[in-house]
LUMLO-728363 format. One record per residue: x, y, z of N, C-alpha, C, CB in turn. Coordinates in nm, 3 decimals. Glycine has a CB too. Example, Ala and Ser with C-alpha at 12.3 -4.5 7.8 and 13.67 -1.06 7.14 Angstrom:
# residues 2
+---------+---------+---------+---------+---------+---------+---------+---------+---------+---------+---------+---------+
|      nx |      ny |      nz |     cax |     cay |     caz |      cx |      cy |      cz |     cbx |     cby |     cbz |
+---------+---------+---------+---------+---------+---------+---------+---------+---------+---------+---------+---------+
|   1.319 |  -0.569 |   0.780 |   1.230 |  -0.450 |   0.780 |   1.320 |  -0.330 |   0.780 |   1.131 |  -0.447 |   0.905 |
|   1.285 |  -0.225 |   0.708 |   1.367 |  -0.106 |   0.714 |   1.290 |   0.003 |   0.787 |   1.408 |  -0.060 |   0.572 |
+---------+---------+---------+---------+---------+---------+---------+---------+---------+---------+---------+---------+
END
This chain:
# residues 65
+---------+---------+---------+---------+---------+---------+---------+---------+---------+---------+---------+---------+
|      nx |      ny |      nz |     cax |     cay |     caz |      cx |      cy |      cz |     cbx |     cby |     cbz |
+---------+---------+---------+---------+---------+---------+---------+---------+---------+---------+---------+---------+
|  -2.217 |   2.169 |  -1.127 |  -2.230 |   2.083 |  -1.011 |  -2.230 |   1.936 |  -1.056 |  -2.359 |   2.117 |  -0.931 |
|  -2.155 |   1.852 |  -0.985 |  -2.146 |   1.710 |  -1.019 |  -2.262 |   1.635 |  -0.956 |  -2.013 |   1.650 |  -0.973 |
|  -2.311 |   1.536 |  -1.030 |  -2.413 |   1.449 |  -0.973 |  -2.344 |   1.347 |  -0.883 |  -2.496 |   1.378 |  -1.084 |
|  -2.423 |   1.280 |  -0.801 |  -2.364 |   1.179 |  -0.712 |  -2.304 |   1.064 |  -0.792 |  -2.469 |   1.125 |  -0.614 |
|  -2.361 |   1.034 |  -0.909 |  -2.305 |   0.929 |  -0.995 |  -2.169 |   0.970 |  -1.046 |  -2.399 |   0.900 |  -1.114 |
|  -2.153 |   1.096 |  -1.087 |  -2.025 |   1.146 |  -1.135 |  -1.922 |   1.143 |  -1.022 |  -2.039 |   1.288 |  -1.191 |
|  -1.963 |   1.182 |  -0.902 |  -1.871 |   1.181 |  -0.788 |  -1.828 |   1.040 |  -0.755 |  -1.937 |   1.247 |  -0.666 |
|  -1.920 |   0.945 |  -0.759 |  -1.888 |   0.805 |  -0.731 |  -1.792 |   0.752 |  -0.837 |  -2.015 |   0.719 |  -0.726 |
|  -1.819 |   0.782 |  -0.962 |  -1.732 |   0.738 |  -1.071 |  -1.594 |   0.798 |  -1.056 |  -1.792 |   0.775 |  -1.207 |
|  -1.589 |   0.926 |  -1.023 |  -1.462 |   0.994 |  -1.004 |  -1.384 |   0.932 |  -0.888 |  -1.484 |   1.144 |  -0.979 |
|  -1.452 |   0.904 |  -0.778 |  -1.387 |   0.842 |  -0.663 |  -1.338 |   0.702 |  -0.699 |  -1.484 |   0.835 |  -0.542 |
|  -1.416 |   0.627 |  -0.776 |  -1.375 |   0.493 |  -0.817 |  -1.252 |   0.499 |  -0.906 |  -1.489 |   0.422 |  -0.891 |
|  -1.249 |   0.595 |  -0.996 |  -1.134 |   0.610 |  -1.085 |  -1.009 |   0.642 |  -1.005 |  -1.160 |   0.721 |  -1.190 |
|  -1.021 |   0.729 |  -0.906 |  -0.907 |   0.761 |  -0.821 |  -0.859 |   0.638 |  -0.746 |  -0.942 |   0.873 |  -0.722 |
|  -0.954 |   0.557 |  -0.699 |  -0.919 |   0.435 |  -0.626 |  -0.844 |   0.339 |  -0.718 |  -1.045 |   0.367 |  -0.569 |
|  -0.888 |   0.326 |  -0.842 |  -0.820 |   0.237 |  -0.937 |  -0.678 |   0.284 |  -0.964 |  -0.898 |   0.228 |  -1.068 |
|  -0.659 |   0.415 |  -0.978 |  -0.526 |   0.468 |  -0.999 |  -0.440 |   0.437 |  -0.878 |  -0.530 |   0.620 |  -1.026 |
|  -0.495 |   0.452 |  -0.760 |  -0.422 |   0.422 |  -0.638 |  -0.384 |   0.274 |  -0.633 |  -0.505 |   0.459 |  -0.515 |
|  -0.476 |   0.186 |  -0.668 |  -0.445 |   0.042 |  -0.670 |  -0.332 |   0.013 |  -0.768 |  -0.571 |  -0.039 |  -0.708 |
|  -0.338 |   0.075 |  -0.885 |  -0.232 |   0.055 |  -0.984 |  -0.098 |   0.104 |  -0.930 |  -0.266 |   0.128 |  -1.115 |
|  -0.100 |   0.220 |  -0.866 |   0.024 |   0.278 |  -0.812 |   0.082 |   0.188 |  -0.703 |  -0.003 |   0.418 |  -0.757 |
|  -0.004 |   0.134 |  -0.618 |   0.041 |   0.046 |  -0.511 |   0.102 |  -0.081 |  -0.569 |  -0.076 |   0.011 |  -0.415 |
|   0.039 |  -0.138 |  -0.668 |   0.092 |  -0.260 |  -0.732 |   0.226 |  -0.232 |  -0.799 |  -0.008 |  -0.314 |  -0.836 |
|   0.236 |  -0.118 |  -0.865 |   0.361 |  -0.080 |  -0.931 |   0.472 |  -0.061 |  -0.828 |   0.342 |   0.048 |  -1.014 |
|   0.441 |   0.007 |  -0.719 |   0.539 |   0.029 |  -0.614 |   0.584 |  -0.104 |  -0.553 |   0.481 |   0.121 |  -0.504 |
|   0.489 |  -0.191 |  -0.523 |   0.523 |  -0.321 |  -0.465 |   0.612 |  -0.402 |  -0.560 |   0.395 |  -0.400 |  -0.433 |
|   0.578 |  -0.402 |  -0.688 |   0.660 |  -0.474 |  -0.786 |   0.801 |  -0.417 |  -0.794 |   0.595 |  -0.470 |  -0.923 |
|   0.809 |  -0.286 |  -0.790 |   0.938 |  -0.218 |  -0.797 |   1.025 |  -0.251 |  -0.676 |   0.918 |  -0.066 |  -0.807 |
|   0.965 |  -0.246 |  -0.559 |   1.039 |  -0.280 |  -0.436 |   1.083 |  -0.426 |  -0.440 |   0.952 |  -0.254 |  -0.310 |
|   0.993 |  -0.513 |  -0.483 |   1.025 |  -0.656 |  -0.491 |   1.143 |  -0.681 |  -0.583 |   0.902 |  -0.736 |  -0.539 |
|   1.137 |  -0.622 |  -0.702 |   1.248 |  -0.639 |  -0.798 |   1.378 |  -0.583 |  -0.742 |   1.214 |  -0.572 |  -0.931 |
|   1.370 |  -0.469 |  -0.675 |   1.490 |  -0.407 |  -0.618 |   1.552 |  -0.498 |  -0.512 |   1.456 |  -0.268 |  -0.557 |
|   1.468 |  -0.553 |  -0.426 |   1.519 |  -0.643 |  -0.323 |   1.583 |  -0.767 |  -0.385 |   1.406 |  -0.683 |  -0.227 |
|   1.519 |  -0.821 |  -0.488 |   1.577 |  -0.936 |  -0.557 |   1.711 |  -0.900 |  -0.621 |   1.480 |  -0.991 |  -0.663 |
|   1.716 |  -0.784 |  -0.686 |   1.839 |  -0.740 |  -0.751 |   1.952 |  -0.720 |  -0.651 |   1.815 |  -0.609 |  -0.827 |
|   1.917 |  -0.685 |  -0.528 |   2.017 |  -0.665 |  -0.422 |   2.059 |  -0.796 |  -0.356 |   1.962 |  -0.570 |  -0.316 |
|   1.998 |  -0.906 |  -0.403 |   2.039 |  -1.037 |  -0.352 |   1.953 |  -1.093 |  -0.240 |   2.177 |  -1.029 |  -0.306 |
|   1.843 |  -1.027 |  -0.212 |   1.755 |  -1.077 |  -0.106 |   1.686 |  -1.205 |  -0.151 |   1.651 |  -0.970 |  -0.068 |
|   1.675 |  -1.298 |  -0.059 |   1.603 |  -1.422 |  -0.085 |   1.459 |  -1.406 |  -0.040 |   1.671 |  -1.541 |  -0.013 |
|   1.377 |  -1.505 |  -0.072 |   1.235 |  -1.500 |  -0.039 |   1.213 |  -1.471 |   0.110 |   1.166 |  -1.631 |  -0.077 |
|   1.289 |  -1.538 |   0.196 |   1.270 |  -1.518 |   0.341 |   1.303 |  -1.375 |   0.383 |   1.357 |  -1.617 |   0.421 |
|   1.400 |  -1.312 |   0.315 |   1.434 |  -1.172 |   0.345 |   1.321 |  -1.078 |   0.305 |   1.564 |  -1.132 |   0.273 |
|   1.262 |  -1.105 |   0.189 |   1.152 |  -1.022 |   0.140 |   1.030 |  -1.039 |   0.230 |   1.117 |  -1.058 |  -0.007 |
|   1.006 |  -1.160 |   0.276 |   0.896 |  -1.183 |   0.370 |   0.922 |  -1.109 |   0.500 |   0.878 |  -1.335 |   0.397 |
|   1.045 |  -1.108 |   0.546 |   1.081 |  -1.037 |   0.669 |   1.056 |  -0.886 |   0.655 |   1.228 |  -1.063 |   0.705 |
|   1.096 |  -0.831 |   0.542 |   1.072 |  -0.688 |   0.517 |   0.921 |  -0.661 |   0.517 |   1.135 |  -0.643 |   0.381 |
|   0.846 |  -0.747 |   0.451 |   0.700 |  -0.732 |   0.446 |   0.639 |  -0.737 |   0.586 |   0.638 |  -0.841 |   0.357 |
|   0.687 |  -0.829 |   0.667 |   0.637 |  -0.842 |   0.804 |   0.668 |  -0.717 |   0.885 |   0.698 |  -0.965 |   0.873 |
|   0.786 |  -0.663 |   0.866 |   0.823 |  -0.539 |   0.937 |   0.733 |  -0.424 |   0.895 |   0.970 |  -0.504 |   0.910 |
|   0.703 |  -0.413 |   0.767 |   0.613 |  -0.307 |   0.718 |   0.474 |  -0.322 |   0.780 |   0.604 |  -0.311 |   0.564 |
|   0.424 |  -0.445 |   0.781 |   0.292 |  -0.470 |   0.841 |   0.294 |  -0.434 |   0.989 |   0.251 |  -0.617 |   0.822 |
|   0.402 |  -0.468 |   1.058 |   0.415 |  -0.433 |   1.199 |   0.413 |  -0.283 |   1.222 |   0.543 |  -0.491 |   1.255 |
|   0.482 |  -0.208 |   1.137 |   0.483 |  -0.062 |   1.150 |   0.344 |  -0.003 |   1.128 |   0.582 |  -0.001 |   1.050 |
|   0.273 |  -0.054 |   1.028 |   0.138 |  -0.005 |   1.001 |   0.045 |  -0.041 |   1.117 |   0.084 |  -0.064 |   0.869 |
|   0.058 |  -0.162 |   1.167 |  -0.026 |  -0.206 |   1.280 |  -0.003 |  -0.117 |   1.402 |   0.004 |  -0.353 |   1.315 |
|   0.122 |  -0.086 |   1.431 |   0.154 |   0.001 |   1.545 |   0.092 |   0.139 |   1.525 |   0.307 |   0.014 |   1.562 |
|   0.102 |   0.191 |   1.404 |   0.045 |   0.323 |   1.374 |  -0.107 |   0.322 |   1.390 |   0.083 |   0.366 |   1.232 |
|  -0.172 |   0.217 |   1.342 |  -0.317 |   0.207 |   1.356 |  -0.359 |   0.197 |   1.502 |  -0.370 |   0.086 |   1.278 |
|  -0.282 |   0.124 |   1.581 |  -0.314 |   0.111 |   1.724 |  -0.299 |   0.245 |   1.794 |  -0.222 |   0.006 |   1.790 |
|  -0.197 |   0.322 |   1.757 |  -0.180 |   0.456 |   1.814 |  -0.298 |   0.545 |   1.778 |  -0.049 |   0.520 |   1.766 |
|  -0.342 |   0.537 |   1.651 |  -0.454 |   0.618 |   1.606 |  -0.583 |   0.584 |   1.681 |  -0.475 |   0.599 |   1.456 |
|  -0.602 |   0.456 |   1.712 |  -0.722 |   0.413 |   1.785 |  -0.722 |   0.465 |   1.928 |  -0.732 |   0.259 |   1.785 |
|  -0.605 |   0.488 |   1.985 |  -0.596 |   0.533 |   2.123 |  -0.615 |   0.683 |   2.139 |  -0.462 |   0.494 |   2.180 |
|  -0.610 |   0.757 |   2.029 |  -0.628 |   0.902 |   2.035 |  -0.775 |   0.933 |   2.069 |  -0.588 |   0.969 |   1.899 |
|  -0.794 |   1.038 |   2.150 |  -0.932 |   1.074 |   2.186 |  -1.011 |   1.129 |   2.069 |  -0.933 |   1.174 |   2.298 |
+---------+---------+---------+---------+---------+---------+---------+---------+---------+---------+---------+---------+
END
């Protein structure tokens, strides 16, 4: 049986891996967009669209009973 300290440490480690994965994914997408010829304003536009999609999804989730 795990102690609460072990569970907290394990959860923290998983969170750190997730943060690393997110940073790696973001860097990869950024480099890909640059390699495809996108300018800063294009990358900002893509980012804004992603935020809009997430916001819409969160709003839908809040409306569920």
